[in-house]
MIDOSE-1310 file (N, C-alpha, C; in nm, 2 decimals, decimal comma, always signed):
residues 244
xxxx	+3,25/-12,28/+10,17/+3,29/-12,40/+10,10/+3,22/-12,53/+10,15; +3,12/-12,51/+10,23/+3,04/-12,62/+10,29/+2,89/-12,60/+10,26; +2,82/-12,72/+10,27/+2,68/-12,72/+10,27/+2,64/-12,73/+10,42; +2,51/-12,70/+10,45/+2,46/-12,72/+10,58/+2,46/-12,87/+10,61
xxxx	+2,49/-12,91/+10,74/+2,48/-13,05/+10,78/+2,34/-13,10/+10,76; +2,33/-13,21/+10,69/+2,20/-13,27/+10,67/+2,12/-13,21/+10,56; +2,19/-13,12/+10,48/+2,12/-13,05/+10,37/+2,04/-12,93/+10,42; +2,05/-12,89/+10,54/+1,98/-12,77/+10,59/+2,04/-12,64/+10,54
xxxx	+1,96/-12,54/+10,54/+2,01/-12,41/+10,50/+2,11/-12,36/+10,60; +2,22/-12,28/+10,55/+2,31/-12,22/+10,64/+2,29/-12,07/+10,63; +2,29/-12,00/+10,74/+2,29/-11,85/+10,74/+2,43/-11,80/+10,78; +2,45/-11,68/+10,77/+2,58/-11,62/+10,82/+2,61/-11,66/+10,96
xxxx	+2,51/-11,68/+11,04/+2,53/-11,72/+11,18/+2,59/-11,86/+11,20; +2,58/-11,94/+11,09/+2,62/-12,08/+11,10/+2,76/-12,10/+11,04; +2,82/-12,00/+10,99/+2,95/-12,02/+10,91/+3,06/-12,07/+11,01; +3,07/-12,00/+11,12/+3,18/-12,03/+11,22/+3,13/-12,11/+11,33
xxxx	+3,21/-12,21/+11,38/+3,18/-12,30/+11,49/+3,16/-12,22/+11,62; +3,24/-12,12/+11,63/+3,25/-12,04/+11,76/+3,26/-11,90/+11,74; +3,16/-11,82/+11,74/+3,16/-11,68/+11,72/+3,23/-11,60/+11,83; +3,25/-11,67/+11,95/+3,31/-11,60/+12,06/+3,45/-11,57/+12,05
xxxx	+3,52/-11,63/+11,95/+3,66/-11,60/+11,93/+3,68/-11,46/+11,86; +3,57/-11,41/+11,81/+3,58/-11,28/+11,75/+3,55/-11,17/+11,85; +3,58/-11,05/+11,82/+3,56/-10,93/+11,90/+3,42/-10,87/+11,87; +3,34/-10,87/+11,98/+3,20/-10,81/+11,96/+3,20/-10,66/+12,01
xxxx	+3,10/-10,59/+11,97/+3,09/-10,45/+12,02/+2,94/-10,40/+12,00; +2,91/-10,29/+12,06/+2,78/-10,24/+12,06/+2,74/-10,18/+11,92; +2,84/-10,15/+11,84/+2,82/-10,10/+11,70/+2,93/-10,15/+11,61; +2,91/-10,13/+11,48/+3,01/-10,18/+11,39/+3,15/-10,12/+11,41
xxxx	+3,15/-10,00/+11,46/+3,28/-9,93/+11,48/+3,37/-9,99/+11,59; +3,31/-10,08/+11,67/+3,38/-10,14/+11,78/+3,38/-10,29/+11,78; +3,36/-10,35/+11,66/+3,35/-10,49/+11,65/+3,41/-10,55/+11,52; +3,44/-10,68/+11,53/+3,48/-10,75/+11,40/+3,37/-10,74/+11,30
xxxx	+3,40/-10,74/+11,18/+3,30/-10,73/+11,07/+3,32/-10,83/+10,96; +3,21/-10,86/+10,90/+3,20/-10,94/+10,77/+3,16/-10,84/+10,66; +3,23/-10,83/+10,56/+3,20/-10,74/+10,45/+3,17/-10,82/+10,32; +3,04/-10,80/+10,27/+3,00/-10,86/+10,15/+3,00/-10,76/+10,04
xxxx	+3,07/-10,79/+9,93/+3,07/-10,70/+9,81/+2,94/-10,73/+9,73; +2,87/-10,62/+9,70/+2,74/-10,63/+9,63/+2,75/-10,61/+9,48; +2,87/-10,57/+9,44/+2,89/-10,54/+9,30/+2,92/-10,39/+9,28; +2,88/-10,31/+9,37/+2,90/-10,17/+9,37/+2,96/-10,11/+9,50
xxxx	+2,93/-10,18/+9,61/+2,97/-10,14/+9,74/+2,97/-10,25/+9,84; +3,01/-10,23/+9,96/+3,01/-10,33/+10,06/+2,89/-10,32/+10,15; +2,83/-10,44/+10,19/+2,74/-10,44/+10,30/+2,81/-10,50/+10,42; +2,80/-10,44/+10,53/+2,88/-10,47/+10,65/+2,79/-10,54/+10,76
xxxx	+2,84/-10,65/+10,81/+2,78/-10,71/+10,93/+2,88/-10,70/+11,04; +2,83/-10,68/+11,16/+2,92/-10,67/+11,28/+2,88/-10,77/+11,39; +2,97/-10,81/+11,47/+2,94/-10,90/+11,58/+2,89/-10,82/+11,70; +2,76/-10,83/+11,73/+2,70/-10,75/+11,83/+2,73/-10,80/+11,97
xxxx	+2,77/-10,72/+12,06/+2,79/-10,75/+12,20/+2,72/-10,64/+12,28; +2,60/-10,68/+12,34/+2,52/-10,59/+12,41/+2,43/-10,66/+12,51; +2,34/-10,58/+12,58/+2,25/-10,64/+12,67/+2,12/-10,68/+12,60; +2,11/-10,66/+12,47/+1,99/-10,69/+12,39/+2,01/-10,84/+12,34
xxxx	+1,93/-10,93/+12,40/+1,94/-11,07/+12,38/+1,91/-11,11/+12,24; +1,83/-11,03/+12,17/+1,80/-11,06/+12,03/+1,91/-11,03/+11,93; +2,02/-10,96/+11,98/+2,13/-10,92/+11,90/+2,26/-10,98/+11,95; +2,27/-10,99/+12,08/+2,40/-11,02/+12,15/+2,45/-11,15/+12,10
xxxx	+2,58/-11,15/+12,05/+2,65/-11,27/+12,00/+2,62/-11,30/+11,86; +2,54/-11,22/+11,79/+2,50/-11,25/+11,65/+2,57/-11,15/+11,56; +2,59/-11,19/+11,43/+2,63/-11,10/+11,33/+2,50/-11,02/+11,29; +2,52/-10,89/+11,30/+2,40/-10,80/+11,28/+2,43/-10,71/+11,16
xxxx	+2,33/-10,66/+11,09/+2,34/-10,57/+10,98/+2,39/-10,43/+11,04; +2,50/-10,38/+10,98/+2,56/-10,26/+11,03/+2,52/-10,14/+10,94; +2,40/-10,15/+10,88/+2,35/-10,05/+10,79/+2,23/-10,10/+10,71; +2,18/-10,02/+10,62/+2,06/-10,06/+10,55/+2,10/-10,18/+10,45
xxxx	+2,04/-10,30/+10,47/+2,07/-10,41/+10,39/+2,04/-10,39/+10,24; +2,11/-10,46/+10,15/+2,08/-10,45/+10,01/+1,93/-10,49/+9,98; +1,87/-10,42/+9,88/+1,73/-10,44/+9,85/+1,70/-10,57/+9,79; +1,59/-10,63/+9,83/+1,54/-10,75/+9,76/+1,61/-10,88/+9,81
xxxx	+1,68/-10,87/+9,93/+1,75/-10,98/+9,98/+1,69/-11,04/+10,10; +1,76/-11,13/+10,17/+1,71/-11,20/+10,29/+1,80/-11,16/+10,41; +1,84/-11,03/+10,41/+1,94/-10,99/+10,51/+1,88/-10,96/+10,65; +1,75/-10,93/+10,65/+1,69/-10,89/+10,78/+1,70/-10,74/+10,79
xxxx	+1,67/-10,68/+10,90/+1,66/-10,54/+10,92/+1,79/-10,47/+10,96; +1,80/-10,34/+10,94/+1,91/-10,26/+10,98/+1,94/-10,28/+11,13; +2,06/-10,31/+11,17/+2,11/-10,33/+11,31/+2,05/-10,45/+11,38; +1,97/-10,53/+11,30/+1,92/-10,65/+11,36/+2,00/-10,77/+11,32
xxxx	+1,97/-10,89/+11,38/+2,04/-11,01/+11,35/+2,02/-11,04/+11,20; +2,13/-11,07/+11,13/+2,13/-11,10/+10,99/+2,08/-11,24/+10,96; +1,99/-11,25/+10,86/+1,93/-11,38/+10,83/+1,97/-11,43/+10,69; +2,08/-11,37/+10,64/+2,12/-11,40/+10,50/+2,16/-11,55/+10,49
xxxx	+2,10/-11,62/+10,39/+2,14/-11,76/+10,36/+2,26/-11,76/+10,27; +2,36/-11,84/+10,31/+2,49/-11,85/+10,24/+2,49/-11,97/+10,15; +2,56/-11,96/+10,04/+2,58/-12,07/+9,95/+2,72/-12,10/+9,93; +2,76/-12,23/+9,90/+2,90/-12,26/+9,87/+2,95/-12,17/+9,75
xxxx	+3,06/-12,11/+9,76/+3,11/-12,02/+9,66/+3,09/-11,87/+9,69; +3,00/-11,84/+9,79/+2,99/-11,71/+9,84/+3,12/-11,67/+9,91; +3,16/-11,54/+9,90/+3,29/-11,50/+9,96/+3,27/-11,36/+10,03; +3,35/-11,34/+10,12/+3,34/-11,21/+10,20/+3,48/-11,18/+10,27
xxxx	+3,49/-11,06/+10,31/+3,61/-11,02/+10,39/+3,57/-11,03/+10,54; +3,67/-11,07/+10,62/+3,66/-11,06/+10,76/+3,75/-10,94/+10,80; +3,69/-10,84/+10,86/+3,77/-10,72/+10,91/+3,78/-10,73/+11,06; +3,90/-10,74/+11,11/+3,92/-10,75/+11,26/+3,93/-10,61/+11,32
xxxx	+3,85/-10,59/+11,43/+3,86/-10,47/+11,50/+3,98/-10,48/+11,60; +4,00/-10,59/+11,66/+4,10/-10,61/+11,76/+4,23/-10,66/+11,68; +4,33/-10,58/+11,66/+4,44/-10,62/+11,58/+4,56/-10,66/+11,67; +4,54/-10,70/+11,79/+4,65/-10,74/+11,88/+4,71/-10,88/+11,84
xxxx	+4,64/-10,95/+11,76/+4,70/-11,08/+11,71/+4,60/-11,16/+11,63; +4,65/-11,25/+11,55/+4,57/-11,33/+11,47/+4,49/-11,43/+11,55; +4,37/-11,47/+11,50/+4,29/-11,58/+11,56/+4,27/-11,69/+11,46; +4,25/-11,81/+11,52/+4,22/-11,93/+11,44/+4,07/-11,95/+11,45
xxxx	+4,00/-11,97/+11,34/+3,86/-11,99/+11,34/+3,83/-12,13/+11,27; +3,72/-12,19/+11,32/+3,67/-12,32/+11,26/+3,54/-12,29/+11,18; +3,54/-12,34/+11,06/+3,42/-12,33/+10,98/+3,35/-12,46/+10,98; +3,21/-12,46/+10,97/+3,14/-12,58/+10,99/+3,06/-12,61/+10,86
xxxx	+3,01/-12,74/+10,86/+2,93/-12,78/+10,74/+2,97/-12,92/+10,70; +2,91/-12,96/+10,58/+2,95/-13,09/+10,53/+2,99/-13,07/+10,38; +3,06/-13,17/+10,33/+3,12/-13,17/+10,19/+3,01/-13,14/+10,09; +3,04/-13,05/+10,00/+2,94/-13,00/+9,90/+2,93/-13,11/+9,79
xxxx	+2,81/-13,15/+9,76/+2,78/-13,23/+9,64/+2,70/-13,15/+9,54; +2,76/-13,12/+9,43/+2,69/-13,03/+9,33/+2,58/-13,10/+9,26; +2,48/-13,03/+9,22/+2,37/-13,09/+9,13/+2,44/-13,12/+9,00; +2,42/-13,24/+8,95/+2,48/-13,28/+8,82/+2,63/-13,26/+8,82
xxxx	+2,70/-13,26/+8,93/+2,84/-13,25/+8,94/+2,90/-13,12/+8,91; +2,83/-13,01/+8,91/+2,88/-12,88/+8,89/+2,80/-12,77/+8,97; +2,87/-12,66/+8,99/+2,80/-12,54/+9,05/+2,85/-12,42/+8,97; +2,76/-12,32/+8,96/+2,79/-12,20/+8,88/+2,79/-12,08/+8,97
xxxx	+2,88/-11,98/+8,94/+2,89/-11,86/+9,00/+2,87/-11,74/+8,90; +2,79/-11,65/+8,93/+2,76/-11,54/+8,84/+2,87/-11,44/+8,84; +2,92/-11,40/+8,72/+3,03/-11,31/+8,71/+2,98/-11,19/+8,63; +3,00/-11,07/+8,68/+2,96/-10,95/+8,61/+3,09/-10,87/+8,56
xxxx	+3,07/-10,78/+8,48/+3,18/-10,69/+8,43/+3,23/-10,62/+8,56; +3,36/-10,61/+8,56/+3,43/-10,55/+8,68/+3,47/-10,66/+8,78; +3,45/-10,63/+8,90/+3,51/-10,72/+9,01/+3,40/-10,80/+9,07; +3,42/-10,93/+9,09/+3,33/-11,02/+9,16/+3,41/-11,10/+9,26
xxxx	+3,37/-11,10/+9,38/+3,44/-11,18/+9,48/+3,39/-11,32/+9,48; +3,48/-11,42/+9,46/+3,44/-11,56/+9,44/+3,52/-11,65/+9,54; +3,44/-11,75/+9,58/+3,50/-11,86/+9,66/+3,48/-11,99/+9,58; +3,57/-12,08/+9,60/+3,55/-12,21/+9,54/+3,42/-12,28/+9,59
xxxx	+3,33/-12,31/+9,50/+3,20/-12,36/+9,55/+3,20/-12,51/+9,59; +3,31/-12,57/+9,59/+3,32/-12,71/+9,64/+3,42/-12,72/+9,76; +3,42/-12,82/+9,84/+3,50/-12,84/+9,95/+3,64/-12,89/+9,91; +3,71/-12,81/+9,85/+3,84/-12,85/+9,79/+3,92/-12,72/+9,75
xxxx	+4,05/-12,74/+9,73/+4,13/-12,62/+9,68/+4,08/-12,58/+9,54; +4,12/-12,46/+9,51/+4,09/-12,41/+9,37/+4,22/-12,42/+9,30; +4,22/-12,50/+9,19/+4,34/-12,52/+9,10/+4,31/-12,47/+8,96; +4,36/-12,35/+8,93/+4,32/-12,29/+8,80/+4,37/-12,38/+8,68
xxxx	+4,49/-12,44/+8,69/+4,55/-12,52/+8,58/+4,58/-12,66/+8,63; +4,48/-12,75/+8,65/+4,50/-12,88/+8,71/+4,60/-12,97/+8,64; +4,61/-12,96/+8,51/+4,70/-13,05/+8,44/+4,85/-13,00/+8,46; +4,87/-12,88/+8,50/+5,00/-12,83/+8,53/+5,05/-12,87/+8,67
xxxx	+4,95/-12,91/+8,75/+4,98/-12,96/+8,89/+4,99/-13,11/+8,89; +4,90/-13,18/+8,81/+4,89/-13,32/+8,81/+4,87/-13,37/+8,67; +4,97/-13,43/+8,61/+4,96/-13,47/+8,46/+4,85/-13,56/+8,43; +4,79/-13,63/+8,53/+4,68/-13,72/+8,51/+4,55/-13,64/+8,49
xxxx	+4,55/-13,51/+8,53/+4,43/-13,43/+8,52/+4,41/-13,37/+8,38; +4,29/-13,33/+8,34/+4,27/-13,27/+8,21/+4,28/-13,12/+8,22; +4,32/-13,06/+8,11/+4,32/-12,91/+8,10/+4,17/-12,86/+8,09; +4,15/-12,75/+8,16/+4,01/-12,69/+8,16/+4,01/-12,59/+8,05
xxxx	+3,90/-12,60/+7,96/+3,88/-12,51/+7,85/+3,81/-12,39/+7,91; +3,88/-12,29/+7,97/+3,82/-12,18/+8,03/+3,74/-12,09/+7,93; +3,80/-12,07/+7,81/+3,73/-11,99/+7,71/+3,59/-12,05/+7,68; +3,58/-12,18/+7,67/+3,46/-12,25/+7,64/+3,36/-12,22/+7,75
xxxx	+3,41/-12,20/+7,87/+3,32/-12,17/+7,98/+3,28/-12,02/+7,99; +3,33/-11,94/+7,90/+3,29/-11,80/+7,89/+3,40/-11,70/+7,94; +3,51/-11,75/+7,98/+3,62/-11,66/+8,02/+3,69/-11,59/+7,90; +3,74/-11,47/+7,91/+3,80/-11,40/+7,80/+3,95/-11,40/+7,82
xxxx	+4,02/-11,46/+7,72/+4,17/-11,46/+7,72/+4,23/-11,35/+7,64; +4,36/-11,32/+7,66/+4,43/-11,22/+7,59/+4,58/-11,24/+7,60; +4,65/-11,16/+7,52/+4,80/-11,18/+7,51/+4,87/-11,13/+7,63; +4,81/-11,05/+7,71/+4,86/-11,00/+7,84/+4,75/-10,97/+7,94
xxxx	+4,78/-10,94/+8,06/+4,68/-10,92/+8,16/+4,59/-10,80/+8,13; +4,64/-10,71/+8,06/+4,56/-10,59/+8,03/+4,44/-10,62/+7,93; +4,45/-10,73/+7,86/+4,35/-10,77/+7,76/+4,28/-10,90/+7,79; +4,27/-10,94/+7,92/+4,22/-11,07/+7,95/+4,15/-11,06/+8,09
xxxx	+4,06/-11,16/+8,11/+4,00/-11,17/+8,24/+4,12/-11,21/+8,34; +4,10/-11,16/+8,47/+4,20/-11,18/+8,57/+4,14/-11,25/+8,69; +4,23/-11,32/+8,76/+4,20/-11,37/+8,90/+4,30/-11,30/+8,99; +4,25/-11,23/+9,09/+4,33/-11,14/+9,18/+4,33/-11,19/+9,32
xxxx	+4,44/-11,23/+9,37/+4,46/-11,29/+9,50/+4,52/-11,20/+9,60; +4,46/-11,18/+9,71/+4,52/-11,09/+9,82/+4,61/-11,18/+9,91; +4,73/-11,13/+9,93/+4,83/-11,21/+10,01/+4,86/-11,15/+10,14; +4,78/-11,05/+10,18/+4,79/-10,99/+10,31/+4,85/-10,85/+10,31
xxxx	+4,92/-10,82/+10,19/+4,98/-10,69/+10,18/+4,96/-10,63/+10,04; +4,94/-10,72/+9,94/+4,91/-10,67/+9,80/+4,84/-10,78/+9,72; +4,81/-10,75/+9,60/+4,75/-10,85/+9,51/+4,84/-10,92/+9,42; +4,82/-11,04/+9,39/+4,89/-11,11/+9,28/+4,79/-11,15/+9,18
xxxx	+4,82/-11,13/+9,05/+4,72/-11,14/+8,94/+4,76/-11,26/+8,85; +4,66/-11,34/+8,82/+4,67/-11,44/+8,71/+4,58/-11,39/+8,60; +4,62/-11,41/+8,47/+4,54/-11,37/+8,36/+4,53/-11,49/+8,27; +4,41/-11,49/+8,19/+4,39/-11,60/+8,10/+4,46/-11,57/+7,97
xxxx	+4,57/-11,65/+7,94/+4,65/-11,63/+7,82/+4,58/-11,68/+7,70; +4,58/-11,60/+7,59/+4,54/-11,64/+7,46/+4,64/-11,60/+7,36; +4,72/-11,69/+7,31/+4,83/-11,66/+7,22/+4,87/-11,78/+7,14; +4,97/-11,76/+7,05/+5,02/-11,87/+6,97/+5,12/-11,96/+7,05
xxxx	+5,15/-11,92/+7,17/+5,24/-12,00/+7,25/+5,17/-12,11/+7,32; +5,19/-12,23/+7,27/+5,12/-12,35/+7,31/+5,14/-12,38/+7,46; +5,25/-12,34/+7,52/+5,28/-12,37/+7,66/+5,19/-12,27/+7,75; +5,14/-12,16/+7,70/+5,07/-12,07/+7,78/+4,92/-12,06/+7,74
xxxx	+4,89/-12,08/+7,61/+4,76/-12,06/+7,56/+4,65/-12,14/+7,63; +4,55/-12,06/+7,68/+4,44/-12,13/+7,75/+4,46/-12,15/+7,90; +4,58/-12,10/+7,95/+4,61/-12,12/+8,09/+4,60/-11,99/+8,16; +4,58/-12,00/+8,29/+4,59/-11,88/+8,38/+4,73/-11,86/+8,41
xxxx	+4,79/-11,75/+8,37/+4,93/-11,73/+8,38/+4,96/-11,62/+8,48; +5,08/-11,62/+8,54/+5,12/-11,52/+8,64/+5,14/-11,39/+8,56; +5,07/-11,28/+8,61/+5,08/-11,15/+8,54/+5,19/-11,06/+8,61; +5,29/-11,12/+8,67/+5,39/-11,05/+8,74/+5,47/-11,15/+8,83
xxxx	+5,56/-11,09/+8,90/+5,65/-11,18/+8,99/+5,56/-11,24/+9,10; +5,56/-11,37/+9,10/+5,47/-11,44/+9,20/+5,52/-11,41/+9,35; +5,42/-11,42/+9,44/+5,46/-11,40/+9,58/+5,56/-11,51/+9,63; +5,63/-11,48/+9,73/+5,72/-11,58/+9,80/+5,69/-11,58/+9,94
xxxx	+5,71/-11,69/+10,01/+5,70/-11,70/+10,15/+5,56/-11,73/+10,20; +5,46/-11,75/+10,11/+5,32/-11,78/+10,15/+5,29/-11,93/+10,15; +5,39/-12,01/+10,12/+5,37/-12,16/+10,12/+5,31/-12,21/+10,00; +5,28/-12,13/+9,90/+5,21/-12,17/+9,78/+5,31/-12,17/+9,66
xxxx	+5,29/-12,26/+9,56/+5,37/-12,27/+9,45/+5,30/-12,21/+9,33; +5,34/-12,08/+9,30/+5,27/-12,01/+9,19/+5,32/-12,04/+9,05; +5,44/-12,08/+9,04/+5,51/-12,10/+8,91/+5,58/-11,97/+8,87; +5,63/-11,97/+8,74/+5,72/-11,86/+8,70/+5,64/-11,74/+8,65
xxxx	+5,71/-11,62/+8,64/+5,65/-11,50/+8,59/+5,61/-11,52/+8,45; +5,48/-11,48/+8,42/+5,42/-11,49/+8,29/+5,40/-11,64/+8,24; +5,43/-11,73/+8,32/+5,41/-11,88/+8,29/+5,28/-11,93/+8,35; +5,23/-12,04/+8,30/+5,11/-12,10/+8,37/+5,13/-12,12/+8,52
xxxx	+5,03/-12,08/+8,59/+5,04/-12,09/+8,74/+5,02/-12,24/+8,78; +5,10/-12,28/+8,88/+5,08/-12,41/+8,94/+5,03/-12,41/+9,08; +4,96/-12,30/+9,11/+4,91/-12,28/+9,24/+4,79/-12,37/+9,27; +4,80/-12,42/+9,40/+4,68/-12,50/+9,45/+4,63/-12,41/+9,57
xxxx	+4,53/-12,33/+9,54/+4,48/-12,23/+9,63/+4,40/-12,29/+9,74; +4,43/-12,24/+9,86/+4,38/-12,31/+9,99/+4,23/-12,32/+9,99; +4,17/-12,44/+10,04/+4,03/-12,45/+10,06/+3,98/-12,34/+10,15; +3,87/-12,28/+10,11/+3,81/-12,17/+10,19/+3,86/-12,04/+10,15
xxxx	+3,97/-12,03/+10,07/+4,02/-11,91/+10,02/+3,93/-11,85/+9,91; +3,94/-11,72/+9,90/+3,86/-11,65/+9,79/+3,95/-11,56/+9,71; +3,89/-11,51/+9,60/+3,97/-11,42/+9,51/+3,87/-11,34/+9,43; +3,93/-11,23/+9,38/+3,85/-11,14/+9,29/+3,86/-11,20/+9,14
xxxx	+3,74/-11,21/+9,08/+3,74/-11,23/+8,93/+3,72/-11,10/+8,87; +3,82/-11,05/+8,79/+3,80/-10,92/+8,72/+3,77/-10,95/+8,58; +3,65/-10,92/+8,54/+3,60/-10,94/+8,40/+3,65/-10,82/+8,31; +3,70/-10,86/+8,20/+3,76/-10,76/+8,10/+3,65/-10,66/+8,07
xxxx	+3,69/-10,53/+8,07/+3,60/-10,42/+8,04/+3,54/-10,44/+7,90; +3,40/-10,43/+7,90/+3,33/-10,44/+7,77/+3,28/-10,58/+7,75; +3,32/-10,68/+7,84/+3,27/-10,82/+7,82/+3,14/-10,84/+7,90; +3,06/-10,92/+7,85/+2,92/-10,94/+7,91/+2,93/-11,03/+8,03
xxxx	+2,83/-11,02/+8,12/+2,82/-11,10/+8,24/+2,80/-11,25/+8,19; +2,84/-11,34/+8,28/+2,82/-11,48/+8,24/+2,82/-11,56/+8,37; +2,78/-11,69/+8,35/+2,78/-11,78/+8,47/+2,89/-11,88/+8,45; +2,99/-11,87/+8,55/+3,10/-11,96/+8,54/+3,08/-12,09/+8,61
xxxx	+3,10/-12,20/+8,54/+3,07/-12,33/+8,60/+3,20/-12,40/+8,65; +3,19/-12,45/+8,77/+3,30/-12,53/+8,83/+3,26/-12,67/+8,84; +3,34/-12,76/+8,79/+3,31/-12,90/+8,80/+3,35/-12,96/+8,93; +3,27/-13,05/+8,99/+3,30/-13,11/+9,12/+3,43/-13,19/+9,11
xxxx	+3,53/-13,16/+9,19/+3,67/-13,22/+9,17/+3,69/-13,35/+9,25; +3,58/-13,41/+9,30/+3,60/-13,53/+9,37/+3,47/-13,61/+9,36; +3,48/-13,74/+9,40/+3,36/-13,83/+9,40/+3,33/-13,87/+9,55; +3,21/-13,89/+9,58/+3,17/-13,93/+9,71/+3,09/-14,06/+9,70
């Protein structure tokens, strides 16, 4: 959710202020991992801890990197350049307790006030490309905000979650789904609605079952965008939600 300070490029090595809070190991089997979804599988990075100074303390490729990218070599220090809106899983090896991590960078300023994320059929892991929370239905949270026309942006709506694009949020134990409603019901039409009983106890306000969600999803949080089967790929545009 950040740009590099001073407009410089950020690689995966620059995301966290202190990599030493993670657990390192000589191989991916014994270390914390970063997992990137490529559209068909995961590419794994692991925090190397070894006597090899070119790898020690760095996120290294834990397998053959995806073709045509900037990942670097197998088992070597990863050189992948990250962009705001990129998303990944952090898989902890040491499960003795949670850790707090600090992410670095500067506030994102989008070109012409917007940034786009490529969405393919199936599942795409997405992060908010601006330094702000993700609010699917801003006018339901703040009456002074305008409703977003998600269909005009290329999203597919339907009368239920089975017939619409979905946003899928992991809450630590299971997924909660929002779907883009398209119906004659003016209170729901064009809104991301809860596709089941919303989570409780996570500190977020999701709204009612099958009603437009009022969630303000945490900055730095990511979610799956599930494109309706048979729908073409598209580029989803996010408008910069602040002025600098």
